[in-house]
C-alpha positions in Angstrom: 83.8 95.7 181.9 86.5 94.2 179.7 89.6 92.6 181.3 92.3 93.7 178.8 95.4 92.6 180.7 96.8 92.4 184.3 96.5 96.2 184.9 94.1 97.5 182.2 90.3 97.3 182.2 88.0 98.5 179.5 84.8 100.2 180.8 81.9 100.8 178.5 78.5 102.4 179.0 76.0 103.1 176.3 72.4 103.7 175.4 70.6 102.5 172.2 67.8 104.4 170.5 64.4 102.7 170.5 62.9 100.2 172.8 62.0 96.5 173.0 63.5 93.5 171.2 65.1 95.5 168.3 66.9 97.7 170.7 68.0 94.7 172.8 69.3 92.8 169.8 71.1 95.9 168.6 72.8 96.4 172.0 73.7 92.7 172.2 75.5 92.8 168.9 77.1 96.2 169.7 78.4 94.8 173.0 79.9 91.8 171.3 81.6 93.9 168.6 82.9 96.4 171.3 84.4 93.5 173.3 86.3 92.3 170.2 87.5 95.8 169.1 88.8 96.5 172.6 91.4 93.8 172.0 92.1 94.4 168.3 92.3 98.2 168.1 95.2 100.3 169.5 93.1 103.0 171.3 89.6 103.8 172.4 89.1 106.3 169.6 90.1 103.7 167.0 87.8 101.2 168.5 84.9 103.6 168.3 85.7 104.5 164.7 85.7 100.9 163.7 82.5 100.1 165.7 80.7 103.1 164.1 81.5 101.8 160.6 80.3 98.3 161.5 77.0 99.7 162.9 76.5 102.1 160.1 76.9 99.2 157.6 74.1 97.2 159.1 71.9 100.0 160.6 68.2 99.5 160.1 65.2 101.8 160.9 67.6 104.6 161.8 68.8 103.0 165.0 71.9 104.4 166.7 73.7 104.3 170.0 75.6 106.6 172.3 78.7 105.0 173.9 81.5 105.9 176.1 84.6 103.8 176.2 87.3 104.1 178.8 90.6 102.2 179.2 91.7 102.4 182.8 95.2 101.5 184.0 94.8 100.5 187.6 98.5 101.0 188.4 98.8 104.6 187.3 95.1 105.7 187.5 95.4 106.9 183.9 92.2 106.8 181.8 92.0 107.0 178.0 88.5 108.0 177.0 86.6 108.3 173.7 82.9 109.3 173.6 80.4 108.7 170.9 77.6 111.1 171.9 77.2 109.7 175.5 76.7 111.9 178.6 80.2 113.0 179.8 81.7 111.2 182.8 82.1 113.2 185.9 85.0 112.8 188.3 84.3 113.6 191.9 87.6 114.6 193.3 88.7 113.8 196.9 88.6 117.6 197.6 84.9 117.7 196.7 85.2 119.4 193.3 83.7 118.0 190.2 85.4 117.6 186.8 83.2 116.9 183.7 85.2 115.2 180.9 83.6 116.4 177.8 86.3 117.3 175.3 86.5 114.0 173.4 82.8 113.8 172.4 81.6 112.9 168.9 78.4 111.8 167.2 76.4 108.8 168.3 77.4 105.5 166.7 75.8 104.1 163.5 74.4 107.3 162.1 76.9 107.6 159.3 80.1 105.9 158.3 83.6 107.3 158.5 83.1 109.4 161.6 86.2 110.6 163.5 86.4 110.3 167.2 88.8 112.1 169.5 90.4 110.8 172.7 91.5 112.4 175.9 93.4 111.4 179.0 92.4 111.9 182.6 94.1 110.7 185.8 92.5 109.4 188.9 94.2 110.4 192.2 93.7 108.6 195.5 90.1 109.2 196.7 88.7 110.2 193.3 85.5 108.6 192.0 84.3 108.5 188.4 80.5 108.6 187.7 79.1 107.2 184.5 75.3 107.4 183.9 72.6 107.3 181.2 70.0 109.9 180.5 67.4 107.9 182.5 69.0 109.3 185.6 68.9 112.9 184.5 65.5 112.6 182.9 63.8 110.7 185.7 60.4 112.3 186.4 58.3 112.8 189.5 54.5 112.8 189.8 54.4 116.4 188.7 56.4 115.4 185.5 59.4 117.4 186.6 62.8 116.2 185.5 65.4 115.2 188.1 67.9 117.2 186.0 71.6 118.1 186.0 71.2 120.7 188.8 70.0 118.2 191.4 72.4 115.6 190.1 75.5 117.9 190.5 74.3 119.3 193.8 74.0 115.7 195.2 77.5 114.8 193.8 79.0 117.8 195.5 77.5 117.1 198.9 78.1 113.3 198.9 81.2 111.5 200.0 83.5 110.5 197.2 83.7 106.8 197.9 82.2 104.9 194.9 79.8 102.7 197.0 78.6 105.6 199.1 78.2 107.9 196.1 76.3 105.2 194.2 73.9 104.7 197.1 73.4 108.4 197.5 72.5 108.9 193.8 70.1 105.9 193.7 68.5 107.0 197.0 68.0 110.6 195.8 66.6 109.7 192.4 64.2 107.2 194.1 63.0 109.8 196.6 62.5 112.3 193.8 60.5 110.0 191.5 58.5 108.2 194.3 56.2 105.7 192.7 56.1 107.5 189.3 56.5 105.0 186.4 59.7 105.7 184.4 59.9 105.6 180.6 63.7 105.0 180.3 66.2 102.7 181.7 68.6 104.0 184.4 72.2 102.9 184.4 74.8 104.1 186.9 78.5 103.1 187.3 80.7 104.5 190.0 84.4 103.4 190.3 87.5 105.0 191.8 90.9 105.0 193.4 90.0 103.7 196.9 93.3 102.2 198.0 
């Protein structure tokens, strides 16, 4: 979360290829660069284009990252989004419907320089919640090596209350029930935020 000004917040979620110390160092540098570019670039798409070039310049061992960057205006509920290969955000509307925001999706960061990234706008209305997640949620496995999957995820989102805290608890609880004590091989990151007042 990046406090841009009185009303605007930058929200970033990402996932780095690989594991261990190299991946952690890569993500730490990426996070630092992203924070700087959030202030210096005019839009989420321009920030991702610049970040991609920086990562491609210093990329080693074929590492790359998926990343979604959102600028949220708390006064208007307007979100500007640009997506570098990350899973699309889902808006759970107050009426129970789901909207997947997938139009502005490009290639993961750091794979090659001079990539173009698109940008789109979405608006949060009163009672809407945005769900951001990594593939560790969708690809969580149970003892029979079955994936949790999009089907279960979307079914849960549809039947759960739209409040961010309630929705977060429902997702975490359902994934934990599904996986039981099975060891997981990927991190799970989940962010839920919305227009609650």
